[in-house]
Legacy VTK file of the C-alpha trace (Angstrom):
# vtk DataFile Version 3.0
C-alpha trace
ASCII
DATASET POLYDATA
POINTS 190 float
82.431 -24.337 -4.677
85.300 -22.054 -3.672
85.178 -18.589 -5.188
88.194 -16.920 -6.676
89.790 -14.299 -4.464
89.814 -10.702 -5.582
92.973 -9.738 -7.444
95.697 -8.236 -5.324
96.665 -4.685 -6.226
100.295 -3.988 -7.052
102.340 -3.098 -3.987
104.569 -0.119 -4.674
107.619 0.047 -2.473
108.387 3.213 -0.557
111.695 3.379 -2.377
109.995 3.360 -5.783
109.715 7.148 -5.878
106.017 6.983 -6.722
104.319 10.335 -7.160
101.576 11.456 -4.794
98.965 10.696 -7.480
100.385 7.187 -7.967
100.410 6.658 -4.195
96.785 7.764 -3.846
95.833 5.510 -6.765
97.618 2.555 -5.149
95.832 3.289 -1.845
92.471 3.408 -3.622
93.188 0.050 -5.218
94.162 -1.534 -1.898
91.054 -0.081 -0.213
88.821 -1.502 -2.949
90.207 -4.990 -2.440
89.987 -4.657 1.341
86.389 -3.436 1.180
85.462 -6.349 -1.054
87.123 -8.898 1.194
85.964 -7.400 4.492
82.324 -7.384 3.433
82.264 -10.996 2.318
80.073 -13.216 4.447
82.658 -16.017 4.404
85.270 -13.793 6.051
82.888 -12.814 8.843
81.773 -16.415 9.329
85.384 -17.607 9.650
86.171 -14.940 12.237
83.138 -15.609 14.419
83.695 -19.371 14.084
87.296 -18.907 15.247
85.965 -16.870 18.159
83.244 -19.436 18.856
80.570 -16.732 18.837
77.720 -16.812 16.290
76.822 -13.159 15.791
76.207 -11.318 12.523
78.105 -8.228 11.321
75.309 -5.836 12.239
75.193 -7.323 15.724
78.944 -6.862 16.150
78.716 -3.239 15.022
75.952 -2.581 17.541
77.920 -4.311 20.315
81.000 -2.190 19.501
78.981 1.024 19.841
77.538 -0.109 23.164
80.923 -1.240 24.468
82.490 2.129 23.564
79.697 4.121 25.221
80.259 5.146 28.841
76.648 4.272 29.708
73.674 2.378 28.213
72.102 3.986 25.139
68.594 4.556 23.821
67.676 2.789 20.598
67.441 6.178 18.831
70.983 7.048 19.888
72.222 3.652 18.672
70.525 4.236 15.317
72.101 7.679 15.075
75.594 6.407 15.893
75.298 3.509 13.461
73.798 5.685 10.712
70.791 3.411 10.268
67.053 3.692 10.851
65.439 3.108 14.216
63.480 -0.057 13.177
66.698 -1.791 12.078
68.233 -1.247 15.494
65.061 -2.354 17.280
65.116 -5.680 15.378
68.851 -6.134 15.957
68.509 -5.420 19.679
65.771 -8.064 19.832
68.033 -10.654 18.194
70.976 -9.795 20.427
68.785 -9.879 23.535
67.594 -13.387 22.560
71.247 -14.429 22.324
71.959 -12.902 25.737
74.391 -10.350 24.274
72.495 -7.171 25.256
69.930 -6.284 27.878
67.224 -3.674 28.123
67.488 -1.427 31.149
64.438 0.523 32.332
64.984 4.132 33.317
63.381 6.258 35.991
59.643 6.806 35.962
58.952 6.341 32.246
58.723 2.603 31.539
58.527 3.278 27.794
62.096 4.550 27.799
64.566 1.712 27.756
68.289 1.831 27.489
70.368 -0.887 25.880
73.535 -2.213 27.484
75.899 -5.034 26.538
75.873 -8.052 28.835
79.033 -9.753 30.061
78.459 -12.340 27.349
78.169 -9.541 24.763
81.439 -7.971 25.900
83.088 -11.405 25.911
81.842 -11.947 22.359
83.450 -8.692 21.234
86.699 -9.565 22.994
86.862 -13.022 21.420
86.088 -11.757 17.913
88.713 -9.001 18.332
91.274 -11.599 19.434
90.484 -13.808 16.429
90.712 -10.798 14.110
94.006 -9.618 15.613
95.471 -13.136 15.355
94.523 -13.232 11.680
96.044 -9.780 11.105
99.230 -10.774 12.932
99.583 -13.784 10.606
99.143 -11.575 7.545
101.614 -8.968 8.806
104.528 -11.263 9.617
107.708 -9.439 8.618
106.125 -5.974 8.664
107.689 -3.712 11.279
105.624 -1.835 13.883
106.539 1.546 12.364
105.049 0.572 9.003
101.921 -0.794 10.657
101.478 2.450 12.603
101.948 4.462 9.389
99.075 2.461 7.878
96.994 3.101 11.005
97.648 6.845 10.680
96.670 6.939 7.001
93.548 4.814 7.452
92.489 6.798 10.518
92.354 9.963 8.397
89.892 8.493 5.928
86.229 9.309 6.000
85.065 7.440 2.935
81.890 9.532 2.498
83.928 12.753 2.455
86.631 11.206 0.290
84.045 10.339 -2.339
82.534 13.813 -2.319
79.357 12.726 -0.587
79.874 14.695 2.603
78.642 13.122 5.772
75.496 11.080 5.594
72.563 12.750 7.250
71.250 10.847 10.236
68.396 8.462 9.551
66.239 10.476 11.932
66.696 13.764 13.760
69.524 13.608 16.276
68.574 13.061 19.916
68.010 16.195 22.003
71.225 18.013 22.802
73.133 16.542 19.839
74.225 18.726 16.952
73.607 17.627 13.403
76.927 16.387 11.924
76.336 18.439 8.785
76.422 21.630 10.827
72.742 22.366 10.262
70.444 23.420 13.037
68.264 20.329 13.660
65.392 22.577 14.730
65.126 24.129 11.318
LINES 1 191
190 0 1 2 3 4 5 6 7 8 9 10 11 12 13 14 15 16 17 18 19 20 21 22 23 24 25 26 27 28 29 30 31 32 33 34 35 36 37 38 39 40 41 42 43 44 45 46 47 48 49 50 51 52 53 54 55 56 57 58 59 60 61 62 63 64 65 66 67 68 69 70 71 72 73 74 75 76 77 78 79 80 81 82 83 84 85 86 87 88 89 90 91 92 93 94 95 96 97 98 99 100 101 102 103 104 105 106 107 108 109 110 111 112 113 114 115 116 117 118 119 120 121 122 123 124 125 126 127 128 129 130 131 132 133 134 135 136 137 138 139 140 141 142 143 144 145 146 147 148 149 150 151 152 153 154 155 156 157 158 159 160 161 162 163 164 165 166 167 168 169 170 171 172 173 174 175 176 177 178 179 180 181 182 183 184 185 186 187 188 189
């Protein structure tokens, strides 16, 4: 059974002379609809099907962090960057390793310390999902000029939803790795 889509918020035109408060309210409404739609399982499933890569949302998030890192990362660092607990990342790494999307890399003398790196297949998965996502966005943005798109990019890039909602930044799920400052400005040592 097909579910009903979320209602579309009204789209104020730039020429409407909307006040700043009305503009912020319209943005909040659009963000609510986007958040609802972007977190729906069906949307993710369509994108990964179009890309031909069966990987869940958590796996894609982990792959993105690894792909953006200049070198392989420890599980604790991945957990910190994703804002989740260590056991969640350990399980996700196991699933991705079974799919051949990440690999564990031993380091130096301590065999207990393992770093996680994306495989070529993992990077290809990210690339294909990004291409499918960009193709879908391009379809939805037909007739919208590049300047308007970049204005949206600028506005959305400024948002930190936790700060915007008065929650501040989320504390890390565990103490930050050595040499990393706590994002809340606190001294992790005490």
